C-alpha positions as CSV (number, residue, x, y, z in Angstrom):
1,M,151.1,62.1,120.1
2,E,153.8,63.0,117.6
3,A,154.6,66.8,117.6
4,I,153.4,68.9,114.7
5,F,156.1,71.3,113.7
6,N,155.5,74.8,112.4
7,S,156.5,75.6,108.8
8,F,159.2,78.2,108.5
9,S,157.8,81.7,107.8
10,S,159.8,84.8,106.9
11,R,157.3,86.9,108.9
12,Q,159.0,89.1,111.6
13,I,156.0,91.1,112.7
14,M,153.7,89.8,115.4
15,Q,150.0,89.2,114.5
16,S,149.0,88.7,118.1
17,E,149.0,91.5,120.7
18,T,150.4,89.2,123.4
19,L,152.1,85.8,122.4
20,E,153.1,83.7,119.5
21,F,154.6,80.2,119.9
22,F,156.5,78.2,117.4
23,H,158.2,74.8,117.3
24,Y,160.6,74.5,114.3
25,K,162.5,71.5,113.0
26,D,164.4,71.9,109.8
27,V,166.5,69.5,107.8
28,T,167.7,72.2,105.4
29,L,167.7,76.0,105.7
30,D,169.0,78.8,103.5
31,K,171.5,81.4,104.9
32,I,169.5,83.5,107.4
33,Q,169.7,87.3,107.1
34,P,170.3,89.3,110.3
35,H,167.1,90.9,111.5
36,S,165.5,92.6,114.5
37,H,161.9,93.2,115.5
38,N,159.8,95.2,117.9
39,H,158.9,92.3,120.3
40,Y,160.8,90.1,122.7
41,E,162.0,86.7,121.4
42,F,162.5,83.8,123.7
43,Y,164.6,81.2,121.9
44,F,165.1,77.6,123.2
45,F,167.7,75.5,121.4
46,L,167.2,71.7,121.0
47,D,169.3,70.3,118.2
48,G,171.8,71.2,115.5
49,D,175.3,72.6,115.0
50,T,174.5,76.3,115.6
51,N,176.2,79.5,116.5
52,Y,173.8,82.4,117.4
53,N,174.7,86.0,116.9
54,V,173.0,88.6,119.2
55,G,174.1,92.2,119.1
56,N,177.9,92.1,119.3
57,E,178.2,88.6,120.7
58,K,178.2,85.1,119.2
59,F,177.3,82.0,121.1
60,H,177.8,78.3,120.3
61,L,174.6,76.7,121.5
62,K,174.0,73.4,123.3
63,K,170.7,71.6,124.0
64,G,168.8,73.4,126.6
65,D,170.4,76.8,126.1
66,F,168.0,79.7,125.9
67,L,168.3,83.3,124.6
68,I,166.2,86.3,125.6
69,I,166.5,88.8,122.8
70,K,165.3,92.3,123.5
71,P,163.3,94.4,120.9
72,G,165.4,96.1,118.4
73,V,168.5,93.9,118.9
74,L,170.1,92.5,115.7
75,H,170.3,88.6,115.8
76,F,170.6,85.6,113.5
77,P,171.7,82.0,113.7
78,E,174.5,80.3,111.7
79,V,173.5,76.6,111.2
80,K,175.7,73.9,109.8
81,F,174.0,70.8,108.4
82,T,176.3,67.7,108.3
83,D,175.7,63.9,108.3
84,E,176.1,63.9,112.1
85,N,174.0,67.1,112.6
86,N,171.3,67.1,110.0
87,T,168.5,68.9,111.9
88,Y,167.9,72.3,113.4
89,E,165.3,72.2,116.1
90,R,164.2,75.0,118.5
91,F,161.2,76.5,120.3
92,V,160.6,80.2,119.8
93,I,158.2,82.4,121.6
94,W,157.4,86.0,120.6
95,A,156.0,88.3,123.3
96,S,155.0,91.9,122.8
97,D,156.9,94.5,124.7
98,T,153.6,95.7,126.3
99,Y,152.8,92.2,127.5
100,I,156.2,91.7,129.1
101,N,156.0,95.1,130.8
102,E,152.6,94.1,132.2
103,L,154.0,90.9,133.7
104,S,157.0,92.7,135.1
105,I,154.8,95.3,136.8
106,K,152.9,92.5,138.6
107,D,156.0,91.1,140.3
108,D,159.1,93.0,141.6
109,G,161.4,90.0,141.1
110,I,160.5,89.7,137.4
111,L,160.9,93.4,137.0
112,K,164.4,93.3,138.5
113,V,165.4,90.4,136.2
114,F,164.2,92.1,133.0
115,S,165.7,95.4,134.1
116,K,169.0,93.6,134.6
117,I,168.7,92.0,131.1
118,T,168.0,95.5,129.6
119,K,170.8,97.2,131.5
120,K,173.6,94.7,131.1
121,G,172.6,93.3,127.8
122,L,172.4,89.7,129.0
123,C,170.9,87.3,126.5
124,H,172.4,83.8,126.6
125,F,171.8,81.3,129.4
126,R,172.7,77.7,130.0
127,P,170.5,76.2,132.8
128,D,171.6,73.4,135.0
129,T,170.2,69.9,134.4
130,R,167.2,70.3,136.8
131,N,166.1,73.6,135.4
132,K,166.7,72.5,131.8
133,T,164.3,69.6,132.3
134,I,161.6,71.8,133.9
135,I,161.9,74.4,131.1
136,L,161.6,71.7,128.4
137,N,158.7,70.1,130.1
138,I,156.8,73.4,130.1
139,L,157.6,74.0,126.4
140,E,156.4,70.5,125.5
141,D,153.1,71.2,127.4
142,M,152.8,74.4,125.3
143,T,153.3,72.3,122.2
144,S,150.6,69.9,123.1
145,E,148.2,72.7,123.8
146,M,149.0,74.2,120.3
147,D,148.6,70.8,118.6
148,E,145.4,69.7,120.3
149,K,143.7,73.1,120.5
150,S,141.3,71.9,123.2
151,V,138.8,74.2,124.9
152,G,140.7,77.1,126.5
153,Y,144.0,76.2,124.9
154,K,145.0,79.9,124.4
155,F,144.5,80.6,128.1
156,A,146.4,77.5,128.9
157,I,149.3,78.6,126.8
158,E,149.4,82.0,128.5
159,S,149.3,80.3,131.8
160,L,152.2,78.0,130.9
161,F,154.1,81.0,129.6
162,M,153.8,82.7,133.0
163,Q,155.2,79.6,134.6
164,L,158.0,79.7,132.0
165,I,158.8,83.3,132.8
166,I,158.9,82.6,136.5
167,R,161.3,79.6,135.9
168,L,163.6,81.6,133.6
169,C,163.7,84.5,136.1
170,R,164.6,82.1,138.9
171,V,167.4,80.6,136.8
172,I,168.8,84.0,136.0
173,S,168.4,85.6,139.5
174,T,169.9,82.6,141.3
175,R,172.6,82.1,138.7
176,N,171.7,78.4,138.2
177,T,173.5,78.5,134.8
178,F,176.7,77.2,133.5
179,R,179.3,79.5,132.1
180,Q,178.2,81.3,128.9
181,E,180.3,80.1,126.0
182,T,181.1,83.0,123.7
183,V,182.5,82.5,120.2
184,S,184.6,85.2,118.6
185,P,182.7,86.9,115.8
186,D,184.0,86.2,112.3
187,L,184.5,88.7,109.4
188,Y,180.9,88.2,108.1
189,S,179.3,88.8,111.5
190,S,181.5,91.9,112.0
191,I,180.6,93.3,108.6
192,I,176.9,92.8,109.2
193,R,177.1,94.4,112.6
194,Y,179.0,97.4,111.2
195,I,176.4,97.9,108.5
196,H,173.5,97.9,110.9
197,S,175.2,100.2,113.4
198,H,176.1,102.7,110.7
199,I,173.0,102.3,108.6
200,K,172.2,106.0,108.5
201,D,175.6,106.7,107.0
202,T,176.5,106.6,103.3
203,L,178.0,103.1,103.2
204,S,179.9,101.5,100.3
205,I,182.1,98.5,99.7
206,D,185.1,100.9,99.8
207,D,184.0,102.0,103.3
208,L,183.8,98.4,104.5
209,S,187.1,97.5,102.8
210,S,188.8,100.4,104.7
211,Q,187.2,99.5,108.0
212,F,188.2,95.8,107.9
213,Y,191.4,96.1,106.0
214,V,190.5,93.6,103.3
215,S,189.9,94.0,99.6
216,R,186.6,95.1,98.0
217,S,186.4,91.8,96.2
218,Y,186.8,89.8,99.4
219,I,184.1,91.9,101.1
220,S,181.8,91.2,98.2
221,K,182.6,87.5,98.3
222,V,182.0,87.1,102.0
223,V,178.6,88.8,101.9
224,K,177.5,87.1,98.7
225,E,178.4,83.6,100.1
226,H,176.3,84.2,103.2
227,L,173.3,86.2,102.0
228,N,173.3,85.4,98.2
229,T,172.9,89.1,97.5
230,P,175.3,91.9,96.6
231,V,176.6,94.2,99.4
232,H,175.0,97.3,98.0
233,K,171.6,95.7,97.6
234,Y,171.8,94.4,101.2
235,I,172.6,97.9,102.5
236,V,169.7,99.5,100.7
237,K,167.4,96.8,101.9
238,V,168.3,97.3,105.5
239,K,167.9,101.1,105.1
240,I,164.4,100.5,103.7
241,E,163.5,98.2,106.5
242,N,164.5,100.8,109.1
243,V,162.6,103.6,107.3
244,L,159.4,101.6,107.1
245,S,159.7,100.3,110.7
246,Q,159.8,103.9,111.9
247,V,157.0,105.0,109.6
248,R,154.8,102.2,111.1
249,Q,155.5,103.8,114.5
250,G,154.3,107.2,113.3
251,S,157.4,108.9,111.8
252,P,156.9,110.9,108.5
253,L,157.9,108.9,105.5
254,T,159.8,111.4,103.4
255,A,161.7,112.9,106.3
256,T,162.7,109.5,107.6
257,A,163.8,108.3,104.2
258,E,166.0,111.3,103.9
259,E,167.4,110.6,107.4
260,Y,168.6,107.2,106.1
261,G,170.3,108.7,103.0
262,F,167.6,108.6,100.3
263,D,167.7,111.9,98.3
264,N,163.9,112.3,98.2
265,Y,160.7,110.3,98.2
266,S,161.0,109.4,94.5
267,T,164.4,107.8,95.1
268,F,163.0,105.8,98.1
269,Y,160.0,104.8,96.0
270,R,162.2,103.5,93.2
271,E,164.3,101.4,95.6
272,C,161.3,99.9,97.2
273,K,159.9,98.9,93.8
274,K,163.2,97.5,92.7
275,I,163.7,95.3,95.8
276,Y,160.2,94.4,96.8
277,G,158.1,95.0,93.7
278,K,155.8,97.2,95.7
279,S,155.4,100.9,96.6
280,P,156.3,102.0,100.2
281,K,152.6,102.5,101.0
282,D,151.7,99.0,99.7
283,I,154.4,97.5,101.9
284,I,153.1,99.4,104.9
285,R,149.6,98.4,104.1
286,D,150.5,94.7,103.9
287,N,152.1,95.2,107.3
288,I,155.1,93.0,106.4
289,I,158.5,93.2,104.9
290,K,159.1,89.8,103.4
291,E,162.7,88.7,103.7
292,D,164.3,86.3,101.3
293,N,165.8,84.2,104.1
294,D,164.6,85.5,107.4
295,D,164.2,83.2,110.4
296,V,164.1,83.3,114.2
C-alpha cells in the first residue's frame, strides 16, 4: 500500500502525553525558522539536500542518518531544492520527556545512553548498513500502523517505538556508526544562535553588527533572506515565545516578561497583538504559538 504522508504543520507543542509520529515528504518548503520545544525529537532522514543545525553544530545529512534532539535545544534544517534533489523526506517522532524518563528507568542500558547524550550533547548518528536497514524497517512498520489504524494500532506503535529505542541505544552504545560529518556554521546560523543564547539581553542590529564584524545592512539582508522577516521583529518574536513557554510551566507572566526585556505587561501585550493578533492570555489559552515557517 502506498504510504500516506503527513501534511506539514507549524505546531511545535505535543498533543499526546507520550508519542506523536510523522512521515513527511515535501517538494517545496519555505525557509524554516529555528525553534525548540519541551519534548524529545527523533529525526530520521530519508531524502533531500539538507544541512541540519542542532545547538552549535551543523550536519550534512545522508539517507539513514538520525538525530536525537533534547528538549530545549535550538534546531532547524536548511533544505535546498534542485532538479536533482527535489524532495525532502523524513520520519519524525516526538516523545515527551516524562515518557523517555519512564523508559530509561526500566533499563540501565537505555538510561546510560540517554545520560551520555545529555552530558556530552551527542545528537547526530550515522548507522552502519545493517542497523540502518533495521531502523528503517521499524519506521516503515510504524507508518503502516498509522495508515491502516487497525485494532490496537496505538499500542502497536508504542511497541515498535520501544524496539526502535533499543536499536538506537545499541547503535550508540556499540559505536556502530560512521564518522559524524560536521559542517561549519555559516553567518546566518551563527547570528541565530547568538540571538537565542542572548535572548534576555537588549539586542539590536548594532549589537549583531559589532559581534560579527559586518555591516548593519548585511545583517539585515542575511536574516531577511532566510526568514523573510526583519531582525528586530524576529528578536521580539523569540522573546515572546520564551516568555509564554515559561508561563505555561507556571512562571508569573509580568515578571517573566520583564526578565526578557519588556518594560511592563502593557508593552508585552502590545507586542503580542502586533505579531500574533492575539493577547498573551489568548495565545496561552489556545496552547500554541503559530510560527510562520516552523517545521521539524
